[in-house]
C-alpha positions in Angstrom: 38.0 -14.6 11.6 35.2 -12.1 12.4 31.9 -13.8 13.1 28.9 -12.6 11.2 25.9 -11.4 13.2 22.7 -13.4 12.9 21.3 -10.5 10.8 23.9 -11.2 8.1 23.8 -15.0 8.0 21.9 -16.7 5.3 19.7 -19.7 6.0 21.7 -22.9 5.5 19.0 -24.8 3.6 17.7 -22.2 1.2 20.5 -19.7 1.1 18.0 -16.9 1.8 18.6 -14.2 4.5 16.9 -15.0 7.8 14.3 -13.3 10.0 16.8 -11.1 11.7 17.9 -9.8 8.3 14.3 -9.1 7.4 13.5 -7.2 10.5 16.5 -5.0 9.9 15.7 -4.5 6.3 12.1 -3.5 7.1 13.3 -0.8 9.5 15.7 0.5 7.0 13.1 0.6 4.2 10.6 2.4 6.3 13.2 5.0 7.2 14.0 5.6 3.5 10.8 5.1 1.6 7.3 6.7 1.6 5.7 3.3 1.0 6.9 -0.2 1.8 5.0 -3.4 0.9 5.6 -6.7 2.9 4.5 -10.2 2.1 4.5 -13.1 4.5 3.8 -16.5 3.0 4.0 -20.2 3.8 3.5 -23.6 2.3 0.0 -25.0 2.8 -0.2 -28.0 5.1 3.6 -28.4 5.1 3.4 -30.7 8.2 1.6 -33.3 6.1 4.5 -33.4 3.6 7.0 -34.0 6.4 4.8 -36.5 8.2 3.8 -38.5 5.1 6.9 -38.3 2.9 9.7 -37.5 5.3 11.9 -34.4 6.0 14.0 -34.9 2.8 10.9 -34.4 0.7 9.9 -31.5 2.9 13.3 -29.9 2.3 12.8 -30.3 -1.4 9.6 -28.3 -1.2 11.3 -25.5 0.9 14.2 -25.2 -1.5 11.8 -25.1 -4.5 9.7 -22.3 -3.0 12.9 -20.4 -2.1 14.1 -20.7 -5.7 10.8 -19.4 -7.0 11.0 -16.4 -4.7 14.6 -15.7 -5.5 13.8 -15.8 -9.2 10.9 -13.4 -8.9 12.2 -11.2 -6.2 16.0 -11.2 -6.2 17.5 -9.7 -3.1 14.1 -9.1 -1.6 13.2 -12.6 -0.3 13.8 -14.1 3.2 13.2 -17.3 5.1 11.5 -16.3 8.3 11.2 -19.7 9.9 10.3 -23.3 9.0 8.1 -23.0 5.9 7.4 -19.3 6.3 9.0 -16.8 3.9 8.8 -13.0 3.3 9.2 -10.7 0.4 10.0 -7.0 1.1 9.2 -4.5 -1.6 10.2 -0.9 -0.8 8.5 1.8 -2.9 5.9 -0.6 -4.2 2.1 0.0 -3.9 -0.2 -2.4 -2.2 -2.0 -3.1 -5.4 1.3 -3.9 -7.3 2.6 -6.1 -4.5 -0.7 -8.0 -4.4 -0.7 -8.6 -8.1 2.9 -9.6 -8.2 2.5 -12.1 -5.3 -0.7 -13.5 -6.9 1.3 -14.2 -10.1 3.9 -16.0 -8.0 1.3 -18.0 -6.1 -0.3 -19.1 -9.4 3.2 -20.0 -10.7 3.9 -22.0 -7.6 0.7 -24.0 -8.0 1.4 -24.6 -11.7 5.0 -25.8 -11.2 4.4 -29.0 -9.2 7.4 -30.8 -10.8 9.7 -28.2 -9.1 8.8 -29.8 -5.7 8.2 -33.4 -6.5 10.2 -36.6 -6.6 8.9 -40.1 -7.2 8.2 -40.3 -3.5 5.8 -37.4 -3.1 3.9 -37.2 -6.4 0.6 -37.6 -4.6 0.9 -34.2 -2.8 -0.1 -31.0 -4.5 2.0 -28.0 -3.3 0.5 -24.6 -2.9 1.4 -21.4 -1.0 -0.7 -18.8 0.9 0.4 -15.2 1.3 -0.6 -12.1 3.1 0.3 -8.6 1.9 0.4 -5.4 3.9 1.8 -1.9 3.3 3.4 0.9 5.3 1.9 3.4 6.1 -1.5 2.2 5.0 -1.7 -0.8 7.4 1.1 0.1 9.9 3.0 2.9 11.4 6.3 1.1 12.1 8.3 -2.0 11.3 6.9 -4.2 14.0 3.2 -3.3 13.2 3.9 -3.9 9.5 5.1 -7.4 10.3 1.9 -8.0 12.4 -0.3 -6.6 9.6 1.2 -9.0 7.0 0.9 -11.9 9.4 -2.8 -11.0 10.0 -3.3 -10.9 6.2 -1.7 -14.3 5.9 -3.9 -15.8 8.6 -7.0 -14.2 6.9 -6.1 -15.9 3.6 -5.7 -19.2 5.3 -9.1 -18.8 6.9 -10.6 -18.2 3.5 -9.3 -21.5 2.1 -5.5 -21.2 1.5 -3.8 -21.1 -1.9 -4.5 -17.4 -2.2 -3.2 -14.0 -1.4 -4.9 -12.0 1.4 -4.9 -8.5 2.8 -5.2 -7.4 6.4 -8.7 -8.2 7.9 -11.5 -5.6 7.3 -9.7 -4.0 4.4 -10.8 -4.4 0.8 -8.5 -3.7 -2.1 -9.9 -1.4 -4.7 -8.2 -1.3 -8.1 -7.4 2.3 -8.8 -8.0 1.9 -12.5 -11.5 0.3 -12.1 -14.9 1.8 -11.6 -17.7 -0.3 -10.2 -21.4 0.9 -10.7 -23.3 1.1 -7.4 -25.7 -1.6 -8.5 -22.8 -4.0 -8.9 -21.3 -3.1 -5.6 -24.7 -3.7 -3.8 -25.0 -7.1 -5.6 -21.4 -8.0 -4.6 -22.2 -7.1 -0.9 -25.3 -9.3 -0.9 -23.5 -12.2 -2.5 -20.7 -11.8 0.1 -23.2 -12.0 2.9 -25.0 -14.9 1.4 -21.9 -17.0 0.8 -20.2 -15.8 4.0 -17.1 -14.9 2.0 -15.2 -11.6 1.9 -15.9 -9.3 -1.1 -12.1 -9.2 -1.9 -12.1 -13.0 -2.0 -15.1 -13.0 -4.5 -13.4 -10.4 -6.6 -10.1 -12.4 -6.8 -12.2 -15.5 -7.7 -13.8 -13.6 -10.5 -10.5 -12.2 -11.7 -9.0 -15.7 -11.7 -11.9 -17.0 -13.9 -11.5 -14.0 -16.2 -7.7 -14.6 -16.7 -8.3 -18.3 -17.3 -10.9 -17.5 -19.9 -8.5 -15.3 -21.9 -5.7 -17.8 -21.5 -7.9 -20.2 -23.4 -8.6 -17.6 -26.0 -4.9 -17.0 -26.5 -4.2 -20.8 -26.8 -6.8 -21.0 -29.6 
């Protein structure tokens, strides 16, 4: 029997391809596509789940997150290590990747029964993600991985349970126009609250979507 290389072995717990497969896929995608989006994400405070409820419950969470990613990004999801995952989206813009991952993040937070048993109902599961894009944030596969990791760390620093972009970069929706007076007010508010402008815009967008969700329900 011919042994499979590590790059072609799937993770035993989740069934997702491993980090080695991701690194190869990123290189191949960059060689073929003009733009490539990469997301790195992990489970918030996963160590607490293992410590408080045991590794069996931790595995339940890992499998649940893997299923969520597989359902939303079939053939594009990977388990990098531990509670860290990746989603590779060749040919997808940064804005599109951000919005798709934000929808998955919200779905993960709203689907608590997917990860819970009677033993761990006291823990609320959430994920944090960082999105980067070649060639906007990186010039090769290795730097794209680093940029996505930096975006993930930035999102964690801003409070977790959110999607972040590489530090010092703000996402501007192509279809939107912001008057200069609004931009100045946003900058002042950002400085006052010591939060990034992109974080405040995402917060406002979340509130807006919740508002119209209530309207649709009525």
